[in-house]
VOMI-145804 format. One record per residue (C-alpha): residue number from 1; residue in three letters; z, y negated, x negated. Coordinates in pm, whole numbers, plus 32768, in hexadecimal, padded with zeros to 4 digits. Each point is the difference from the previous one (the first is absolute). Layout:
+------+------+------+------+------+
: seza : dogu :   pz :   py :   px :
+------+------+------+------+------+
:  NUM :  ALA :    Z :    Y :    X :
...
+------+------+------+------+------+
***
This chain:
+------+------+------+------+------+
: seza : dogu :   pz :   py :   px :
+------+------+------+------+------+
:    1 :  MET : 81B9 : 4C20 : 72AE :
:    2 :  SER : 7F5F : 8158 : 8022 :
:    3 :  SER : 7F64 : 8094 : 7EC5 :
:    4 :  LEU : 7EC3 : 8034 : 80CD :
:    5 :  SER : 7FE9 : 7E9D : 8086 :
:    6 :  ASN : 7EED : 7FA4 : 7F0A :
:    7 :  VAL : 7F3C : 8145 : 802B :
:    8 :  THR : 7EBA : 8022 : 80C0 :
:    9 :  LEU : 7F72 : 8157 : 804D :
:   10 :  PHE : 7E8D : 803B : 8042 :
:   11 :  TYR : 7F27 : 812B : 804C :
:   12 :  LEU : 7E86 : 801E : 800B :
:   13 :  THR : 7F3C : 8120 : 809E :
:   14 :  ALA : 8085 : 8138 : 7F53 :
:   15 :  ASN : 816F : 801E : 8064 :
:   16 :  PRO : 8054 : 7F3C : 813D :
:   17 :  SER : 80FB : 80FD : 8089 :
:   18 :  LEU : 80AE : 8026 : 7EB0 :
:   19 :  ALA : 8017 : 7E85 : 7FDB :
:   20 :  ARG : 8097 : 7FD9 : 815B :
:   21 :  GLU : 8102 : 810A : 7FAF :
:   22 :  VAL : 805A : 7F59 : 7EB6 :
:   23 :  ALA : 8024 : 7EAD : 80AA :
:   24 :  ALA : 80E0 : 8094 : 810E :
:   25 :  ILE : 80E5 : 809F : 7EFD :
:   26 :  LEU : 8017 : 7EB9 : 7F3B :
:   27 :  GLY : 8030 : 7F34 : 813E :
:   28 :  ILE : 7EEF : 7F08 : 7FA9 :
:   29 :  PRO : 7EBF : 7FAB : 80BC :
:   30 :  LEU : 7EA9 : 8062 : 7F84 :
:   31 :  SER : 7F35 : 7ED3 : 7F95 :
:   32 :  GLU : 7EA8 : 7FCB : 8095 :
:   33 :  SER : 7EBE : 8046 : 7F46 :
:   34 :  GLU : 7E8F : 8011 : 8053 :
:   35 :  VAL : 7F03 : 8101 : 7F89 :
:   36 :  THR : 7E9B : 7FD1 : 8078 :
:   37 :  HIS : 7EA4 : 806C : 7F98 :
:   38 :  PHE : 7EC2 : 7F36 : 7FF0 :
:   39 :  ALA : 7EBC : 808E : 808A :
:   40 :  ASP : 7F98 : 807F : 7EA8 :
:   41 :  GLY : 814B : 80B7 : 7FCC :
:   42 :  GLU : 80B1 : 7EFD : 7F26 :
:   43 :  VAL : 8179 : 7FF6 : 8031 :
:   44 :  LEU : 80D5 : 7ECF : 804A :
:   45 :  ALA : 8179 : 8035 : 7FE6 :
:   46 :  ARG : 80F8 : 7EE1 : 800C :
:   47 :  PRO : 816C : 7FB7 : 8059 :
:   48 :  LEU : 803A : 7F40 : 8142 :
:   49 :  SER : 816E : 7FBD : 7FB5 :
:   50 :  ASN : 8082 : 7F01 : 7F09 :
:   51 :  VAL : 804A : 80A4 : 7EB0 :
:   52 :  ARG : 803A : 7ECA : 7F26 :
:   53 :  GLY : 8129 : 8046 : 7F1E :
:   54 :  LYS : 803B : 8154 : 80A7 :
:   55 :  THR : 8036 : 815A : 7F6F :
:   56 :  VAL : 7EEA : 80CF : 809B :
:   57 :  TYR : 7FE6 : 8178 : 8036 :
:   58 :  VAL : 7EB0 : 8094 : 8068 :
:   59 :  ILE : 7FEE : 8168 : 807D :
:   60 :  GLN : 7EAC : 80A4 : 7FD6 :
:   61 :  SER : 7F95 : 8159 : 7F8C :
:   62 :  THR : 7EA5 : 801A : 7F69 :
:   63 :  ALA : 7FA1 : 8130 : 80CE :
:   64 :  THR : 7EBE : 804B : 80BB :
:   65 :  PRO : 7F2D : 7F29 : 8000 :
:   66 :  VAL : 8088 : 7FCE : 7EA1 :
:   67 :  SER : 7F19 : 7EF0 : 7F7B :
:   68 :  GLU : 801E : 7F31 : 813D :
:   69 :  ARG : 817A : 8013 : 7FFE :
:   70 :  LEU : 8007 : 7F99 : 7E93 :
:   71 :  MET : 7F20 : 7ED3 : 8042 :
:   72 :  GLU : 80E1 : 7F96 : 8121 :
:   73 :  LEU : 8124 : 8002 : 7F0F :
:   74 :  LEU : 7F54 : 7F3E : 7EED :
:   75 :  ILE : 7F82 : 7EF5 : 80EF :
:   76 :  PHE : 814B : 7FE3 : 80B9 :
:   77 :  ILE : 80CB : 7FE2 : 7EBF :
:   78 :  ASP : 7F17 : 7EF2 : 7F82 :
:   79 :  GLY : 8041 : 7F47 : 8145 :
:   80 :  LEU : 8177 : 8022 : 7FD3 :
:   81 :  ARG : 7FE7 : 7F75 : 7EA0 :
:   82 :  ASN : 7F2E : 7EDB : 8079 :
:   83 :  ALA : 8102 : 7FC1 : 8112 :
:   84 :  LYS : 810C : 7FD8 : 7EF1 :
:   85 :  ALA : 80CE : 813B : 803E :
:   86 :  LYS : 8122 : 800C : 7F0C :
:   87 :  GLU : 7FE9 : 8175 : 7FB6 :
:   88 :  ILE : 7F0F : 810D : 8078 :
:   89 :  ASN : 807F : 8165 : 8018 :
:   90 :  LEU : 7F0A : 810F : 805E :
:   91 :  VAL : 8084 : 8133 : 80B5 :
:   92 :  ILE : 7EE9 : 80FD : 7FD6 :
:   93 :  PRO : 8084 : 814E : 8083 :
:   94 :  TYR : 7EC2 : 80B8 : 7F9D :
:   95 :  TYR : 7F52 : 7F80 : 7EC7 :
:   96 :  GLY : 7E8E : 8050 : 8028 :
:   97 :  PHE : 7F22 : 8054 : 7ED6 :
:   98 :  SER : 8134 : 8099 : 7F5B :
:   99 :  ARG : 7F4D : 8146 : 7FAD :
:  100 :  GLN : 7F11 : 7F43 : 7F1B :
:  101 :  ASP : 810E : 7FC9 : 7EFB :
:  102 :  ARG : 7F55 : 807A : 7EC3 :
:  103 :  VAL : 7EAB : 8043 : 7F67 :
:  104 :  ALA : 7FBC : 816F : 804A :
:  105 :  ARG : 7E8A : 7FF1 : 7FBC :
:  106 :  SER : 7F2A : 7F17 : 7F32 :
:  107 :  GLY : 7FBA : 7EB6 : 80AE :
:  108 :  GLU : 8110 : 8020 : 810A :
:  109 :  PRO : 80C4 : 7EC4 : 805A :
:  110 :  ILE : 817A : 7FEF : 800F :
:  111 :  THR : 7FFE : 7F70 : 815E :
:  112 :  ALA : 8179 : 8012 : 8032 :
:  113 :  LYS : 8021 : 7F0C : 7EDE :
:  114 :  LEU : 7EE8 : 7F23 : 8082 :
:  115 :  VAL : 80AD : 7FDD : 8154 :
:  116 :  ALA : 8146 : 7FAA : 7F51 :
:  117 :  LYS : 7F56 : 7EE8 : 7F40 :
:  118 :  LEU : 7F57 : 7F7C : 813B :
:  119 :  LEU : 814E : 7FEC : 80B6 :
:  120 :  GLU : 80A2 : 7F4D : 7EDF :
:  121 :  THR : 7EDB : 7F0E : 7FDF :
:  122 :  VAL : 8022 : 7F87 : 8167 :
:  123 :  GLY : 8172 : 7FC2 : 7FD1 :
:  124 :  VAL : 80DD : 812B : 8058 :
:  125 :  ASN : 8159 : 7FD8 : 7F66 :
:  126 :  ARG : 8088 : 815A : 804C :
:  127 :  ILE : 7F88 : 8151 : 8083 :
:  128 :  ILE : 80CD : 80EC : 80DA :
:  129 :  THR : 7F4E : 814C : 802F :
:  130 :  MET : 8046 : 8168 : 805B :
:  131 :  ASP : 7FCC : 8136 : 7F2B :
:  132 :  LEU : 7EED : 7F94 : 7F10 :
:  133 :  HIS : 7F0E : 8115 : 7FA8 :
:  134 :  THR : 805C : 7FEF : 7E90 :
:  135 :  PRO : 810E : 7F39 : 7F48 :
:  136 :  GLN : 7F0E : 7F53 : 7F11 :
:  137 :  ILE : 7F7F : 7F2D : 8121 :
:  138 :  GLN : 813E : 7F30 : 7FE6 :
:  139 :  GLY : 7F91 : 7FA2 : 7EA1 :
:  140 :  PHE : 7EBD : 7F6D : 8087 :
:  141 :  PHE : 80C8 : 7EDC : 808E :
:  142 :  SER : 80AA : 7EEC : 7F3C :
:  143 :  CYS : 80CA : 7F99 : 8134 :
:  144 :  PRO : 8130 : 80CD : 8074 :
:  145 :  VAL : 7FAD : 8141 : 80BD :
:  146 :  ASP : 80FC : 80BD : 80D5 :
:  147 :  ASP : 7F7D : 8162 : 8034 :
:  148 :  LEU : 80CE : 8095 : 811B :
:  149 :  SER : 8031 : 8175 : 8029 :
:  150 :  PRO : 800C : 80AC : 8156 :
:  151 :  ILE : 80A6 : 8138 : 7F71 :
:  152 :  SER : 8155 : 7FB4 : 8099 :
:  153 :  LEU : 7F54 : 7FE1 : 8153 :
:  154 :  PHE : 7F4A : 814B : 7FD1 :
:  155 :  GLY : 8143 : 809F : 7F88 :
:  156 :  GLU : 80B5 : 7FA1 : 813F :
:  157 :  TYR : 7ED9 : 8072 : 80D3 :
:  158 :  TYR : 7FEB : 8158 : 7F60 :
:  159 :  ARG : 8178 : 8039 : 7FFD :
:  160 :  ASN : 8001 : 7FC7 : 8178 :
:  161 :  LEU : 7EC7 : 80D4 : 8032 :
:  162 :  ILE : 8079 : 8135 : 7F45 :
:  163 :  ALA : 8154 : 7FE6 : 80A8 :
:  164 :  LYS : 7F55 : 7FF8 : 8153 :
:  165 :  LYS : 7F2F : 8132 : 7FA4 :
:  166 :  GLY : 8128 : 80BA : 7F70 :
:  167 :  ILE : 7F69 : 8010 : 7EA4 :
:  168 :  ARG : 80EE : 800F : 7ED6 :
:  169 :  SER : 7FBE : 7EF9 : 7EF8 :
:  170 :  GLU : 8003 : 8107 : 7EED :
:  171 :  ASP : 7ED8 : 80A4 : 80AE :
:  172 :  CYS : 7F34 : 7EBF : 7FDF :
:  173 :  CYS : 7F10 : 7FB0 : 7EE7 :
:  174 :  VAL : 7F79 : 7EA1 : 7FCB :
:  175 :  VAL : 7E9C : 800E : 7F7D :
:  176 :  SER : 7F3D : 7F00 : 7F38 :
:  177 :  PRO : 7E8C : 801F : 8059 :
:  178 :  ASP : 7FA1 : 7F9D : 7E9B :
:  179 :  HIS : 809E : 7F9B : 7EB5 :
:  180 :  GLY : 7FF5 : 7E8E : 8059 :
:  181 :  SER : 80EA : 802B : 812A :
:  182 :  THR : 8106 : 80CC : 7F48 :
:  183 :  HIS : 80F6 : 7EDE : 7FFC :
:  184 :  ARG : 7FEB : 7FE0 : 817C :
:  185 :  ALA : 803F : 8173 : 8033 :
:  186 :  ARG : 811E : 7FFC : 7F05 :
:  187 :  ASP : 80A5 : 7ED9 : 80AE :
:  188 :  LEU : 7FD7 : 809B : 815A :
:  189 :  ALA : 808E : 814A : 7F82 :
:  190 :  SER : 8135 : 7F41 : 7F90 :
:  191 :  GLU : 8023 : 7F82 : 8167 :
:  192 :  ILE : 8004 : 8166 : 8089 :
:  193 :  ALA : 8127 : 80B4 : 7F63 :
:  194 :  ASN : 7FB7 : 8146 : 7F4C :
:  195 :  SER : 7E8A : 7FF1 : 8048 :
:  196 :  ASN : 7F03 : 8077 : 7EFF :
:  197 :  LEU : 7ED6 : 7F50 : 7F62 :
:  198 :  ALA : 7E98 : 8074 : 7FD1 :
:  199 :  ILE : 7EC3 : 7F5B : 7F7F :
:  200 :  ILE : 7E96 : 803B : 8062 :
:  201 :  ASP : 7F17 : 800B : 7ED4 :
:  202 :  LYS : 7ED4 : 7F46 : 8090 :
:  203 :  ARG : 7EAF : 7F94 : 7F7D :
:  204 :  ARG : 7F0D : 7F01 : 8093 :
:  205 :  PRO : 7E97 : 8068 : 7FB9 :
:  206 :  ALA : 7F8C : 7ED1 : 80CF :
:  207 :  PRO : 809F : 7EDE : 80C3 :
:  208 :  ASN : 80B5 : 8077 : 813D :
:  209 :  VAL : 7FD0 : 816B : 7F91 :
:  210 :  ALA : 8137 : 80C5 : 7F9D :
:  211 :  GLU : 8004 : 8153 : 7F56 :
:  212 :  VAL : 814A : 80BC : 7FD3 :
:  213 :  VAL : 801B : 80C6 : 7EBE :
:  214 :  ASN : 8165 : 8082 : 8018 :
:  215 :  VAL : 815A : 7FD1 : 8099 :
:  216 :  VAL : 8114 : 7FC1 : 7F04 :
:  217 :  GLY : 814A : 8074 : 8093 :
:  218 :  ASP : 8082 : 810A : 80EE :
:  219 :  VAL : 7F99 : 7FBA : 8169 :
:  220 :  LYS : 800D : 8163 : 808C :
:  221 :  GLY : 80C4 : 8006 : 8143 :
:  222 :  LYS : 804A : 7E8B : 7FE4 :
:  223 :  HIS : 7FD2 : 7EEB : 80FD :
:  224 :  CYS : 7F28 : 7F15 : 7F34 :
:  225 :  ILE : 7FF7 : 7E85 : 8023 :
:  226 :  ILE : 7ECE : 7F5A : 7F65 :
:  227 :  VAL : 803D : 7E90 : 7FB1 :
:  228 :  ASP : 7EF3 : 7F0C : 7F8C :
:  229 :  ASP : 7FBB : 7E8C : 8003 :
:  230 :  ILE : 7EA5 : 7FFB : 80A1 :
:  231 :  ILE : 7F64 : 80EB : 80FE :
:  232 :  ASP : 7E93 : 7FA0 : 8024 :
:  233 :  THR : 7F04 : 8114 : 804B :
:  234 :  ALA : 8118 : 8105 : 7FEE :
:  235 :  GLY : 7F41 : 80C8 : 7EFB :
:  236 :  THR : 812D : 800E : 7F18 :
:  237 :  VAL : 80F0 : 8055 : 811A :
:  238 :  LEU : 7F2B : 811A : 808C :
:  239 :  ALA : 7FB9 : 8096 : 7EAA :
:  240 :  SER : 8176 : 7FF6 : 7FB6 :
:  241 :  VAL : 805E : 8099 : 8150 :
:  242 :  ASP : 7F0B : 811D : 7FCB :
:  243 :  ALA : 8083 : 8041 : 7EA0 :
:  244 :  LEU : 816B : 8002 : 8076 :
:  245 :  TYR : 7FBC : 80FC : 8114 :
:  246 :  ARG : 7F3E : 80DA : 7F0B :
:  247 :  HIS : 8135 : 7FFD : 7F22 :
:  248 :  GLY : 80E2 : 8071 : 811C :
:  249 :  ALA : 808D : 7EBF : 8097 :
:  250 :  ALA : 80B2 : 8034 : 814D :
:  251 :  SER : 7F92 : 7EAE : 808C :
:  252 :  VAL : 7F71 : 7EB6 : 7F87 :
:  253 :  TYR : 805D : 7E9A : 805E :
:  254 :  VAL : 7F47 : 7EC8 : 7F8E :
:  255 :  GLY : 807E : 7E9E : 7FC0 :
:  256 :  GLY : 7F33 : 7EDA : 7F85 :
:  257 :  THR : 8055 : 7E92 : 7FD0 :
:  258 :  HIS : 7EAB : 7F75 : 805A :
:  259 :  GLY : 7F41 : 80AC : 8116 :
:  260 :  ILE : 7E98 : 7F8F : 7FCE :
:  261 :  PHE : 7F77 : 8133 : 80B4 :
:  262 :  SER : 7E8C : 7FCB : 7FD0 :
:  263 :  HIS : 7F0D : 80B0 : 80E8 :
:  264 :  ASP : 80A3 : 812F : 80AC :
:  265 :  ALA : 811B : 802C : 7F03 :
:  266 :  VAL : 8119 : 801D : 8101 :
:  267 :  SER : 7F46 : 8109 : 80C8 :
:  268 :  ARG : 7FBA : 80C4 : 7EC3 :
:  269 :  ILE : 8170 : 7FF3 : 7F9E :
:  270 :  GLU : 8067 : 8077 : 815B :
:  271 :  GLU : 7F14 : 8128 : 7FDE :
:  272 :  GLY : 8083 : 804F : 7EA2 :
:  273 :  ARG : 8147 : 80A9 : 8069 :
:  274 :  VAL : 80D1 : 7ECC : 7FB5 :
:  275 :  GLU : 814A : 8007 : 80BE :
:  276 :  ASP : 803F : 7E8A : 7FFA :
:  277 :  LEU : 7F58 : 7EC2 : 7F83 :
:  278 :  VAL : 80BB : 7EBA : 7FC0 :
:  279 :  VAL : 7F8D : 7EB2 : 7F72 :
:  280 :  THR : 8086 : 7E9D : 7FF3 :
:  281 :  ASN : 7F70 : 7ED9 : 80C0 :
:  282 :  SER : 7F7E : 7F59 : 7EC3 :
:  283 :  ILE : 7EAA : 802B : 80A2 :
:  284 :  GLU : 7FEB : 7FB8 : 8174 :
:  285 :  ARG : 7F22 : 80D9 : 80D7 :
:  286 :  SER : 8016 : 80DB : 8135 :
:  287 :  TYR : 809D : 814D : 7FA5 :
:  288 :  GLU : 7FE7 : 814A : 80B5 :
:  289 :  SER : 813B : 805F : 80C0 :
:  290 :  TRP : 8060 : 8113 : 7F0B :
:  291 :  VAL : 8005 : 7F12 : 7ED3 :
:  292 :  SER : 8152 : 7F64 : 7FB3 :
:  293 :  VAL : 8013 : 7E99 : 7F7F :
:  294 :  ILE : 8122 : 7F6D : 7F39 :
:  295 :  SER : 8026 : 7E86 : 800E :
:  296 :  ILE : 8026 : 7F44 : 7EB9 :
:  297 :  ALA : 8059 : 7EBC : 80B6 :
:  298 :  PRO : 8179 : 8016 : 7FBA :
:  299 :  MET : 7FB8 : 802E : 7E8E :
:  300 :  ILE : 7F10 : 7ED7 : 7FEE :
:  301 :  ALA : 80EE : 7F25 : 80C9 :
:  302 :  GLY : 811C : 8068 : 7F19 :
:  303 :  VAL : 7F39 : 7F9F : 7ECB :
:  304 :  ILE : 7FA8 : 7EAB : 8092 :
:  305 :  LYS : 8169 : 7FBE : 8063 :
:  306 :  ALA : 8084 : 8071 : 7EAF :
:  307 :  SER : 7F04 : 7F25 : 7F4B :
:  308 :  GLU : 805B : 7ECA : 80C6 :
:  309 :  GLU : 8174 : 803F : 7FCA :
:  310 :  GLY : 7FCD : 8033 : 7E8A :
:  311 :  LEU : 8067 : 816D : 800C :
:  312 :  PRO : 7F57 : 8123 : 7F48 :
:  313 :  VAL : 7F27 : 80F7 : 80BE :
:  314 :  PRO : 80C7 : 8146 : 8032 :
:  315 :  ASP : 7FAB : 8105 : 7EF8 :
:  316 :  SER : 7FC3 : 8108 : 810B :
:  317 :  TRP : 7ED7 : 7F34 : 807D :
:  318 :  MET : 7F57 : 7FCB : 7EB3 :
:  319 :  ALA : 7F00 : 80EB : 7F69 :
:  320 :  PHE : 8079 : 8075 : 7EAD :
:  321 :  TYR : 7F15 : 80D7 : 7F33 :
+------+------+------+------+------+
***
């Protein structure tokens, strides 16, 4: 009997294309679900397939509209639990509210922790996510959390890109846009042989406002690759790009795991002398033709298959801090 014979795979409204790709790789059908709204905006989400005694995987990022996507998840998972699912695994490629992970000012909530508790309360047994904003978010859960890293995917992408452009790897510099992303930049630099590492010293005087204080590292004459987890308004990216060019960078490339791209962020990046922009499909949206998208479907499918066969998740996929 196949290791996936007792697995059912659902998606809601956030990641239909990703879910179809994952199902195709695994060779299993997608199970049917229903998501509807009442006249007053209330959400109804329920499984239409039998889940009694089944191991269930639900794919859903909590991206824009974040609160609505989260409510879909909570309601749907409650329905799965009521329908006697054996185990509920949540694949949440982009974990919304992740930037609210600590009390920065008096009276602020730790919303990343609140969402974790809500998911556990409705009955999630395991979380599979991608590139959490900060490592402490894993500690907000008491259930197992697999935090996958896209760095190996970005490494392959940039190795191919610089080879195509005739750029030597030793002339590349991987740049962290702030101190919090240093581990991502360090790991990507290890994927590009002989590349250098630099860090942007950034301050945030207000939410979604980035102010660059300094560039730590030698970027003069280098082809710089900025890597971050979230690109939202692009304030951090554009401030970093400007600082790198002021410090003599030859060119600047940008990679981000989660392309939120609020407002006119993509247009602003295109106008900011960025040579190339790449994101993963953790958040589904229509992208401009010049934006490259890396699929994380093979990684998610691999994790599901490994889990059902009792095998460990490959180290190269896990986020180690």
